[in-house]
N, C-alpha and C positions, 0 to 999 in steps of 0.2 A: 243220670243224664233225666234233666226236662223235657217235655215235648217241647217245640222248636217249629216255628212258623214261618214261610216268606212269602211274598207276593209280587208280582209285577204282571206286565199287558202283555197281548198279543192280538192277531185278528185273525176269527175262522171266515172264509170267505164261501159263499153257494152263487156261483156263478161270479156276476159282477157285484153282490150285495155282501157289506163284510159286517161284523158284528165283533166289538169289544171282547176279547175275553180276558176273564184275571184268570194266572196262571198260579195257582197256591202250591205250596209244599211243605210237608209236614215230614219230620224227624224223631224219629221214638225210638226208645231203648228194649229191642228188640232183635229178631235175629235178622241179618243183613239181606234183604229185599227193597228192590225198585220195582215200583208197578207206576202205570199213569191211566187215571179214570177218566170219565168225561167224553165218551163217543170216540175214542180217535181210532185212525185207521192203522192198515198194515204199517205205514213207514212208520207214522206217528208213535207208533205202539213199541216200536224198537227205538225210539230217543234214549230209553235206560242205556242201553251199549254204546252208543256213540259218547253219549255224555260220560261214563265211565271213563270210557277213556282219553276223552277230548279232556277233564278234568285232570288226571294222572300226568300225562303228557304236559300238563299248562303248568304245573308246581301246586297245584290245589288238590289232592284226591277227595274223595267223598268219604265222609265218615262208612265205617262198618257198621251199619244200624239200617233199620229198616223206613225206607222214603217213599213217601206216596206223593204225588201227585195230581193236581186235578186242574182241569181246564174246565171252567164255569163259565156261559152256563151250558150243566155236562148235558143237556138232550140238543145240543147242537152238534152234528157229524164235524171233527177235527180232520181237515184232509192235509196229507202232504208232513215235507221235511222242517216248511219256516217255526216253527212251536219249539225247535233245538235250544237256541240260547236263552228263549223266556224261563223254561224250566229249568236250564242252569244254574238261570242266574238265580231263581226263585229259591234251588235247593242249596246254593251256596251263599244266599241271605240268612235259610235257616240255619246253616252251621255255624254262623256268624262270622265269615269269609269277605262278605261284601256287606254292607250297609244297606238294610233292608228298607230303610226309609227316601233313598236317592234311587231305586230303582222302582219305587212303587208307582208312580206316575210316568212311566217311560214307556212305551210299546219294543218290545223288542220283536225283529223277524230274521229268519236267518238259521241255516243249517248249519252241523257241527260236523268235520271231520276228526278222525281219530287224533291226529295231529292237534289237536285245538284250534285248527282254520275255520274259519264264517266263509262260508260258502253261499251261492249266488240261490233264489228261490223265485219262483214264477207266482205271479201274481201280486207284487210290491206296489205296486200303482193305486190300484183298486182297494188295497189293505191301507194305505197310508189316505187314499180319499176319505175311509170309511172313520179313520181314526181324527183324522182331523175334522168330522162332523159333530164327532161327541166331544170334541173339546180338548182332545189333546195336543201338545204343542212341540212334543220331543219324540222321535224315534230314532231306533238305532238300527240301521242294515248294514249287509253285506257291502262289501265295495262294489263289486260290477252290479249295484241297483241303485249306487246313489243317483245316477243321472234321471231314472224315471221317479223316484224320491223327491228330490228337487223341484220338479211339476209342480208338487203343490203349494198354494201359497198359506201362511201364516204355520208352516211346520218347518221346528229346526231339524236338520240329516246329521244324524253322527254315523259315520263310517268306522267298523270295526274289523281290524284284518285278521283275530284271533282272539279263544278266550283269555288269554292272557292279558291280552290290552285291556279287553272289559273289566276285567277284576283290577288289574291296577287302578281301571278310571273311578271304580266304585268302592275300593279298597274301606276297611272302616278305618283306619290309620292314614287313609288320602286326604281328610281333609273336606270341605265342602266344595272345592274348584270346582267351578261348570263345566259340563263337558265337552269336549274340541268338537267345534262344527265341521263339518265334512268341507272340503274347497269347493269352489262351482265346477261343475263338470264344462269344459268348454267344447265348441263346436259350432256348427252352420244350422242354428237354430233358425227355425223356422224356412229352413230349405224345403225344395221340393225334393221328392225323391225319382221323379219320372224325368226324364232328358226328352222324350216326344213332346210334339206339339201340332194343335192339328195347321198351323203355319204351313208345316211340312206338306202338305197335301195340295197336290195340285188339280185343280178341276173337281170333280165329284159335285157339283154345284147342290142338285138337289139332297146328296144323302148329308153334307154339309149344313143345309138349313134343316134339315129334320133334325141333325144335331144341335142347331143354336136354338131350336123353338123347345126341347128336350130340355136342354138347359136351363133355359129364362123360365118356363113354367112348369120344372120340376116333375117331366112325363117320362115315361118310357119309349124306349125305343127299338122297331123291329125293322131289321136288315134282311132284304131278301134277294139272292142272286147268286148266277154260277160263280164255281169257284175263282179267285185270281181279280176280282174288281175292287178288292178294296175293303171286302166290308170289316175284316179284323184289325185293319189299319185305321181307321176311321173309329171303331169302337174304344178301341186303346187311347183314342185322344181326345174322349169325352170329358176327363177329370180335367185335363189342360181349360176347358175353357167353364169349368164351373166357380163359384166363387170363392174364396178362402172357406177354412171353417172360422167358426167361433173359437175363443176358447173352450167355452163347456164341449162343444161337440169335440173339438180335438182331444181332451181328456178322457171323452168318453170310447174315442176310437185309439187313443193311446195306452188305455184300461184293456180294453179286448187283446190289442197285441202283447199286451203283458203277460196274459192269461194263456196265450198260447205261445207264450215261449221266444217271440221275436223281439230283434232288438228296439228297444226301446231309446233313441239316442237322445245324448244330450246337448245343452247350450240353449234350450228352449223349445216351444211344441212345433210339432211340423203340421201346417197347416192344411198341407197338401187333402185333400178326398182320396181315399182308399179307394185302389183297383183290382177286385179280386174277380179271379180267372177260372175256376174250375174246371176240371177234366172234365169231359164226355163221358168218361168213365165213372164217376164219382158216386158214391154211395149216398143215400137217404142221409146218414149220419154224420158223413163230413159235408153236406150242401145245407143239411140244416142243422146240423149240431146236438150234441147228445152225450150219452157217456154214464157209468155206472159210478156213483158214489160222487166222482167229481163232474161238472157239466164242461166238457168243451166245445166253444164256440164252431161254428159249422161257418161256410161260407158267404151264408147271409148275414151273418151277425159279423162277421169279419168285412163285409161291405159296408156296413153301418154309417151313415153320413155320406156315401162316396158310390161307385158304382160295380155292380154283379152283372159280369159279363158270361153267357151263355153259349160257348163257341159252338156251331154244329150240333142247336139245340135240339131239332127234327128234321134228318135230312132222309129218314125212310131208310137208315142204312143200318148196322149193329153199330155203328160209332156214335147213334145219337144217345140222348142222357134216357137213361133207362125207364122204362114205366115205374119204376118203383119208387123214383127222383122226383119225378114230375107232376106224379099223382099221388102220393105219401102222404103229404101233408094236408091237402082235403080230407083224403081218407080219414087220417087221426081226427079233425076236429068236428068230421059229418056233417059239413057245408058247404054248399058252394060249389063251384064247377072246378074240374081236375085243373094243374097248371096249364097242360097240354091245350084244354078248352079256351082256357082264359087267353093264351098266345093266338090262336084261331080269330079270336075276336066275338066267342061265344060266351054266354053268360050272364048273371043278372048284376047286382050290385056289388059283388067281390070283383072287384076290377083287378088287372093284373097283364102282366105279362110273362110265360114260360118260367115258374120256379119261384116268382114274387109274387105276394097279396096284396094288393093296395088299395088303400081308402082313398077320398077325393084329394087328399093333399100329396099323394104322391109317397104314402108310407107300407113298408111292408112289415105283414104280421109274422113274425116268429115263434117257432113253437108254445114258448110259452106267452102267446099272444100279446107281448111288448110290441108297440109301435116301433119300429125302425125307420129310418126314412133312409131307402135306397134306390136309385134310379136301374131299372134294368135292361141291359143291353141284348139283344137276342139275336143273334144270325141263323139263318135257314138257307143251306145251302137248296139248290133248286136242280142243278146239274146242266149239262151242256145246253143249251138252246133255252135257257129262262129266262125270264122277265127280270130287269133288276127292279127291285122296289125299296126305297128307302122311309121311313113312317115313325111320327114319334104318338105315342100313345095319349090321348085325351080324355079323360074322363067326364062325360056330360050328365051331368043328372035329365037333362033334358030330352036328351036324346036316348034316354034309356039305358043312360050309363056306360053307352060306349061310344068311341070318336077314333078316327084317325086323322092326325095331320099330316096327307101325302105331301110328298116334295114338289109336284105340280100343283099343289093349292087346295 
């Protein structure tokens, strides 16, 4: 038996950044063995077991020879099970089961079940965006990921329910018929995810004025007052008066939701700015983001282009945000005041309010120093007898970099 080779494409993600990966498979006449090289993580390195079982139950068992699959560039870590169908098709192409030429320029994303079914994975939208940027025109995804893949212009999306269907599409004897394009996913495209509205609020003229100023000028907001006066109710309605997202911004927010495993609806982009309200006991990693091997977006990233609401940010009790959360980010960067100091109005050129560091355009710097446009709404309870205060933060370089637009002027 002569050595045989098959190739196809997939995408490796590092956060929201995707790199096109060439998946190569080599079959040689040696003792049976199946290995995956190219820095796969634990889940990816277990692909041979899933692929062998899926191929056998799909009626196209793998040959009993030595099989080596390589994910190139090999220096980039490969995370997750989304490489399964790309590896399987590359091996079947090397075994002359499918047409090697037809699969070579198609990106394949999805996990294989032992019964041959193609299962959904996270991060399909940023992966398809990365593929489109380098000129790929065809992508095969699991049926449950079709809606988010179809959000990308210039890409033909094909949905494969199982490996048997993929083999029938690419079979050597099947001719050169084009791949069937997935039906458009219908839904309430562009509809708002939130049912509340600022018009629901009666009174609270000063607080409403502060929200309107913040929405107009991309400022942060601090609500200070006793419990029950409506601080949370007002904060939840800030997104309803923000302008709708642009297409580029909406794709970015949907890509973050795809990474976190949240549903990315079909029928079009949701142009509503996101609203994220982490619990006051949230850890540093859940607010800022992080992870080992795979970057998980935190609350700051999930609030990209929208509103980050820190409820009970600093009430002097054990229920307030921990010192590690409010101070940790600046300690990592080694410069500027803490988040708590920013919320209190102290500091220098590093503007911001309790948990979000802002530059003059109201953008927040995340752990990787990337600018994220986020408006921060902070609620501080004063207890009984406290004086209400609603203010919008206004970075003013001429005033030393600080400034508040109070409700009373």
